N, C-alpha and C positions, 0 to 999 in steps of 0.2 A: 734719722733722715726720712723726710716725707718724700714719697715718690709721686709721679704724675698720676698714677693709678689711685693713690690715696686722696689727692686733690679732686679727682673726678668722682670718686665715691662720696666725698663730702659734699661736693656741688650737687650731686644727684639727691643726696639725703636732704639738703636744704630746699631744693626745688620741689621735692615731694612734701616735706613737712610744712613749709611756709603757707601754701594755700590752706592746708588742713587747720593750721593754727589761726589763720585769718578767719576762717569760717567759724571756729569755735569761739574766738574772741569777739566776733561781730555782734553777738546778742547777749545781753544780760538778763533778758526776760526769761520767763518760763518757757519750756519748749512750745513750739507752735506747730500746727499741722502743715502739711505740704502745700495745701492750697493757699495758706497765708504767708508762706515763705517769699521773701524778696530776693531777687537775683543779686549775687555778689558783684560788686563793681569790678569790672575788668581793670580799671586804672590801679586798683590795689594790688593786683597780681602781675600786671605787665612788667614793672621794673625788675623784679627778681627773675622772671622768665627771660627777659631780654639779657640780663646779666649772665644767666645760665647759658644761653645760646652763644653769647660772646666768648665765654670761657671754653665752650666746646670748640668754636672756630680757632681760638688761640692754640689750644692743645693739638688740634688737627694740623695746623700750620707748622707747629714746632716738630711734631712727629714726621711730617712729610720732609722738612728740612733735614732732619736727622737721617731719615732713609736716604735722601738724595746724597748727603755727605758721605754716608757709609757706602752707598753704591758707587759713587765716584772714586772713593778710595779703593774699593775692590776692583773696579774697572781700570784704574791706573796701574794697579799691581798686575792685573791680567794682561794689560797692554804693554807692560814693560818688556815682555818677551816676544813681541810682534816682529815678524820678519821685515826686513827692508827699511826699517826706520820710519814706518808709516805712523803719522801722528793720530792721536785719539780724535782731535778736532776734525781731521780730514775724513776719517771714517764716520764719525757722528753726523757730519754735514751730508755726506753721501746717503747714509741711512735715512736721515730726516727727509731728504728730497725724494728718494726712491720709494720708501714705504711708510713715512711718518715714524720710523723707528719701530714698527711692529714686526717682530721676528716670524709671525705666523701668517702673514698676509700672502695672498695669491692674487696674481693679476686676473683681470676679467676673463681672459681666454685660457688661463692656466699655464701659459708659457713660462712666466717668470714668478719666482717663488721666494719668500723669505725677506728678511730685513734689507738685503741688498739686491733683491730681485734677480737672483741667479737663474739662469736656464739650467736644465739638467746637464747639458753638455759642459757648460762653464764650471758648474759645481763639481763634476767629475774631473775636470782638467786640473783643479787645485786639490785633489785628493778627497773630495767629499763623496759620500755614498748615500743612496736613498734620496728622500725628499728634502731639499734645503729648508723648506718651511717647517719640517718636523724636527730639524736638527736644533740642538741647544743654541741659545743666543751666542754664547762664548765661542762655539765652533764656527757659527756664521761670521763673527768678528774676525776670527783667525784666518778663515778661508778668504774673506774679503781683503785682508791685509796681504795674504800671499798673492792674490790676484793683482792688487795694486802694485806690489813690489815687482811683479813680472811685466805688467802691461801699462802701469800708470793709470790715468783716469779714463783712457779710451773705452773700457767696457761699460762705462757710465757716460755716454755721450752728452746727456742732458744735465746730469747731476754731478759729474766728475770734476 
């Protein structure tokens, strides 16, 4: 069974070997000096290079899709035990609005921190300790679900 890594290694080998082979096959004459050498036409190299770049883009997209799918499955499993029946979609929407989903972000004045922009007081009220922005993302999700179960969307007046 060929893996993605095998395909990528083969593509790299072809991308490196093809231009060298084109240079070697380009001249049947005896060796010439550097001053007499003609530049290799880019048009002979461009198609394999373009194909190589296309292959890289396809592999990157596929890997990203697999990571997203795996992450979604892990998040679904983690969210299956959230308090108060808070949905994943609700928390994701709040996080996207509040912080763009970044669990380490801090507001410009430092008052609000983390994925859900907790204040230190609100964070402590749902059992959090320390800096919300330094807490693991899963803990921030859990604490936000607790807060949502207690207070609904009122802690997030703009995004809730």
